[in-house]
N, C-alpha and C positions, 0 to 999 in steps of 0.2 A: 161375651157375644150369645146371642139366641141363635138357635139352628132353625131357620124356617120349616116347620113342619105342622102346619095348621090344622092338619087331621089326624096327628098322633094321638088323639084320645081313643079316635074309633081305631087305629090300627093297634093299639093298647087292647081295646077290649074292655074299655071303661063305660060302654053304655051311652055315648053321646048322643044326644038328639039331633045334632046336626046344628047348632048354636053355642057349642061348648057348655052346656049344663046337662044334665040328667033330669029326667022326670023324678020330680019329688025333693030335688037337693037344690042347695041355695045360690049356685054358681060363683060361690065366694069361696077361697082357700081360707079356712078355720083353723086347718091344724095342718103344722109344717113339721116333717120326722127330718131331723138333718144327722147325716153321719158325723162321727167326731174325727178320728186321725184321717187326714187329707182331704178332708172337706172344711172342718171348723177349725181344725187341730194341724200345724204342723210340725212333724216330727224327725223329719231330715233321713228318713230311710233306717228308723231305730228298729221295725220289724224286722228286716232282714239282719240286723246286727245280733237281736235278741234271738233269731231263730238260730244263728251261727253258736252262739251260746249254748242253747239247750241242745242242738246237736251234737257237740263234741262231749257234753255229758253222756249221750247214747252212743258213744262211740263212733260219730261219724263226722271224720274232720274234713274241714276245708281242704279246697285242692283236688279232691277226690270224686270220681265220675259220680259215686253215689250222693255225696253232698250236693253236687251240682244240679242232678236229675231232682233231688229233694226241693231246693232252692227254686228252681225254675217251677214246681208246683205251687210253693208258698207265693210267688210274684201271680201265678194266675189264678191264686185263690183268694187275692187279696179282697177283705170284706167278708170274708165267711168267719162262722165263728172259730177260734182258734184250735180248740179240742177237736173239733169236726176233720182240721186238717192235720192234726197229729193221730188221729184215729186212723186216717188213711196213709200217711207216710210210714206208721210204726206198727201196724197192726194190732196187735192185742191190746187191751184196755190200759193194763198196768204201765206198759212203755208209754202209750198215750199220754195219760195222766203224770208221768215223771217228765216226758218233754213239757208239757205244756207249764208245770209246774216251773221248771227251769226257765221255759220263755215270759212266763210273767214276773218271775223274779228278777231276771236280766233288763227286761222293759221299765219294769219299777224302779229298778235303780238308776236308769238312764234316767227317765222321768223327775226322779228326785234330784238329780244331779243337774237340774235346768236344762234340759236337752229338748225341753219342748216349748211351741209358743203358739198363741193363736194362728190363724190364718189371717192375713192382714184385713181389718174390716169385719172379722167374724162376730165379734160380741156386738158391734155396734149394728150390726144386721139383724142380730136375736132380740136386740133391744128396740128395734124397729119394729121390727114383727109384731113384738109384743104389745108395743106402744098403738098398734094398728087394731089391736083387738086380737089379735091370731094367738094361737096355743102353739108353742115350739116344745118340741121332745127331742133330747139327744140320744142317741142309738151308736152300740160298738158292737164289734166281734169278739173284744177283749171280755177278760171276767172283770166280776164287780171290782174287787180289789184294785186293778190297775185302772178301773173306768175312774173309780173313786180319786186316785191319786192324781190321775190325770185333771180331775176337776179342780182337787185341792191345789196344784201346782200353778193351775193358772185363776186360781181365785174364783172358779164359778160355781161352788156348792150351791149359790141360790140365784143362778142365772137363769134359770127355768123349774119349773115344778115340777118334770118328770124326767128320769134319765133312765134307759133301759138296756142292759144285756141279754145275751141271749137265755141265763138262766132266768130271768125275769119275765120271759116269753114261754116258759115249758122246756127249755133246754134247746130248741132250735134257732140257730141265727141265719142269716142270709145265706142262700140266697129266697130260704124260706120267707113268705110274708108274716111271721109270727110276732117281729117285734114292731110291724107296723099295724096290724090288728090289735096287738096289744095296746099299743099308743092311741088307737080310735076307741078302744073299749073302754080303758083306764081311765081316760080324760073326758070322756063324753063331749067332747067339744065341738063335734059337728053330726048333723042327721045321718050321713053317709059318707062312704069312702070316697065319692067323686068328689067331695069338699076336701081331702087331702092330698098335699104336697111331700113327695119323698124327694131327696137331695143327697148325693153322694157322688164319690170319686171313681167307684169302681162299676164293672158288671154285675156282679152280684147286688150291689145296691139297686141298680136299674131293674133285675129280674125281680126283686123282693116288692118293688112297687108296683110293677105290671102285674105280678100275682095277688097282691094286696087290692087290684082295682084301684089306685089311687087317680084321682083327676088330673094330677100333674106329677110327670118325672121328669127330672132333671139332672144333669150331669154336670160337675165341676171338673175344670181342668188342673187342680192343684194337687192332684194325687197320683194315685198308680196307674190308670188308664186312659189313653187317649180318647178323643172325641170319637173318630170312628167305631171303637169298639164299645164305646157308651151307648151310641146310637142302635148299633147291632142288638144289642141286648135290653132296647126298650125305651131309652132317652127321647123324650120327644122336644128336650130342649138342653143344647149346650152352652155352659157359661163360663167364662175365665175363672170366677170365683165365687163361691157363696155370695160376696158382697153386691153382685148384680142380681140377686134374686128376687128383693124388693121391687127393683123397676121393673124385672121381667113381669110381678104379679099386677103391677099397675098398667103395663102394656096391653095385658091380655083380657085386662078390666076382673081381674079376679081377686 
């Protein structure tokens, strides 16, 4: 379902000239930057399970106030680079790296155990967008090793030409715009950021799209955050799932 916000580009600071385009741009979305977990990939809450395993390794036991507080932070920052989350939670770099390694190991084991699947219609959506002449880039807040494991588990290694994790964009993940801008620069698919769409399931996905100046920022309801939270952080449209994206672009004439 699309959230009716026809002036969303103006409110996001994307430089709309009033007819949905930006001077010098094509008014056609030629680059689509899609989040993975929660947007195109269903993982059934594996992030929280992997966090629990990592926390226990650092002496934070489930059922304690400390664990509950840290888990609340993990939920609130879904979409952010995981190493950044652990730096905030555990302070010094050594403990943060230890927690991150434990998290990636636990998550990877669940992936290898067949605990993930595509969000229904995600692959077909990506293939449709590509067939329409659009470039699709998949992004994640996970480390490269975990991203590659997810792609392999789904058989998506060759689905798109470029996949990005925070390390590929200088180390800063969401809510920074770096991965969106890296996709823009590395693909050369469009003339300007107004021809970029950013789609994700978290508030941080929305913020990163807005900060990058993307011409379309859309949230999906298959992941961590609800529609109100997505809109509050910059979503111009809210979709039931990524499968609705091609129809939205057609509806908008983009």
